[in-house]
N, C-alpha and C positions, 0 to 999 in steps of 0.2 A: 143417901148413905149416911148413917150416923157415925159418931166419933170412933166407937169401938170397931165398927166394920172397916173404917179407914185404916186403923192401926193394924188389924189382922191382915188386910189387903197389902199394906206396906211390908209387913213381916214376911208374908208369902213371896212377895216380889224379891225381897232381900235374900231369902233362902234359895230362890230360883237362880239369882245371880251367883250366889256362893257355890251352888252345885255345878253351875256351868264353868266357873273358874277351877273348881277341883277336878272336873272331868278333863280339862285341857292339860293337866299335869305340868303346870308352869311353876317356876321357883316360888318359894314362900314369900320372899321379899316383894316380888312383882305382883303376886296375888294380893298381898296386904295393901300395896299401893293402889291397885285397881279397885279393891274393895272399899278403900277410903274415898276414892273418886266417886264410886256409885253411891255411897252413903251421903257424900256432899251433894250429889245431884238430887237425891230423894229429899234431903233437908231443904234445899233451895226450892224445889217444887212445892213442898209442904208449906214453907213460909209464904211463897207467892200466892198459894191457894188460900191460906189462912188470913192474909192481909189484903185480899183482892179489892175490898171496898176502899181501904186506905190508899192503895196504889192508884185506883181509878180517880180518886180526889186529886192526888198529886199530878197525874197525867192531865186532868182537866185544867188544873191551875197552870201548868206549863203551857198547855195549848192556848189558854186565854191570855197569858202573858205575851206569848209570841204573836198571836193574831189579834188579840183584843176582843174577839167575838166567840171565844170557845164556849161561852155560856149563853149565846144568843143565836136564835134561828128564826126563820120566817117561812111560812107556807104560802105567802101571797095575801092571805086574809088576816092572819094573826102573827104577832111577834111573840115568841116564846122565850122567856128568860129562865135559866136554871140557877137555883140558889148556889152561890159560890161557897168556897170552903169557910169563909168568915160569917156565913149565915145571911148575907145580904144579896139583893138582886141588883145587878149592874147592867147598864145598857150603853152601847156605843152609838153616838150620834155624830154627824158631820156638821160642825158649826162653821158656816162660811167656808165649807170644803175642807175643814181641818178636823181630823178624828179626835173626839173628846169623849172620855168615859164619865158617865154619870151614875151616882148611887140613886136608885129609885126610892124615894122617901115619902110615904103617904102622910108622914107627920110634918112635913115642910109645906109651907103655904105656896111658895113660888119656885122658880128655877133660880138657883144660885150657883155662880161660877167663881172659881178662885181667880185672883188677879193674874197669875201665871198663864192659865189657860185662856183667860179673856184676852190677854196680850197676844198669845199665840194665834188666836182666831180673829185678830184685828178688830176687837170690839171697843168702841169709844165709851169711856166713862171718865168721870171727873172726881178725884178724891177730895177736891176742895168744896164739892157740893155738900149740902146738909145730909148726913148719913141717916139711913133707916136703921133703927135699933130693934133687935130681935132677941127674945129670950130663948136660949138653947140649953142643951144638957151641959154644955161647957161654960155657961154664963151668958152675959150680954154680948151679942155679936153685931158689928157694924157692917153695913153693906150700902152699895150705891146703885141707883137706878141706871139701867142701860137697856139696849135693845140689840137682838141678833137679827141681822139681815135675812139669813136663811139657815134653817136647821133641818137636816134630813135624817130620818131614822128609817132604815130599810127603804121601802118604796114611798113612804109618806114625807111630804115636804111642807114645812111650816115657815111662813114669811113674817117678818117684823115681830118677832117674839119678845115680849117684855121679860126682862130678867133682872137679877141683882148681881153685882160683883162685890165679893167680900175679900178684903185683905187679911181677915182673921180666920178664914176657912181652911187654911193649909192647902193641901193638894187635892182635896175632895170637892167634887161638884155634885149638886143635889138637883134631882128632877122631882119636883113636888106636885101638889094638887092642882096648880094652875095648868100643868100639862095633862095630868091624869083626867081632869074634868073635860078636856077636849076630846077624849076618846069615846067611841061608842060604848065600850065596856072594858073593864079590867078586873081580874080576879086572881087569887092565889089558890093553887091546887097542889097540895103536897109540897114538893121542892120546885114547883114551877109557878111563874107568874105569866099569865096570858093577857096580852094587850091586844085589843081590837080597835085599830085606828078608825 
């Protein structure tokens, strides 16, 4: 249905409502009140229909914030990530049984965790060690070598995973090529990233 058809359909519905109100012989003030209510309902439905894509993005964001996995699903053989509102793919992993969200970044060499999430997952690292320096979009970043005892993503479990812990990363964790290279395959199709463990 094109835009002009929708407008004509809306006008016909409004005329139908108005004629129903006139036929009931109710007072003008009550009729105007009911007419305004119906106009409000039509406007609300029109807005919801016009911005349905935007509303679905908001609902997906709320769902992903509540559950942490609103953009992640698995059919047993593949893990399917849906691109989030910010244009990136995120995945939830259980690091030493602690849920941690990672940004999937094919431009990153390894797996990098923030100090806050590394502490939450009881990962040992030593800030007095010699740091590994990396060039990033935000300048030179310092990180420290560490290891995850167990990392679980959906049905796949990884043991003794080498990572870096970075005090300069903020609250973002990166899942880079050292992880992606362990998969049988990974690809991006439209708004989805499909990982095959």
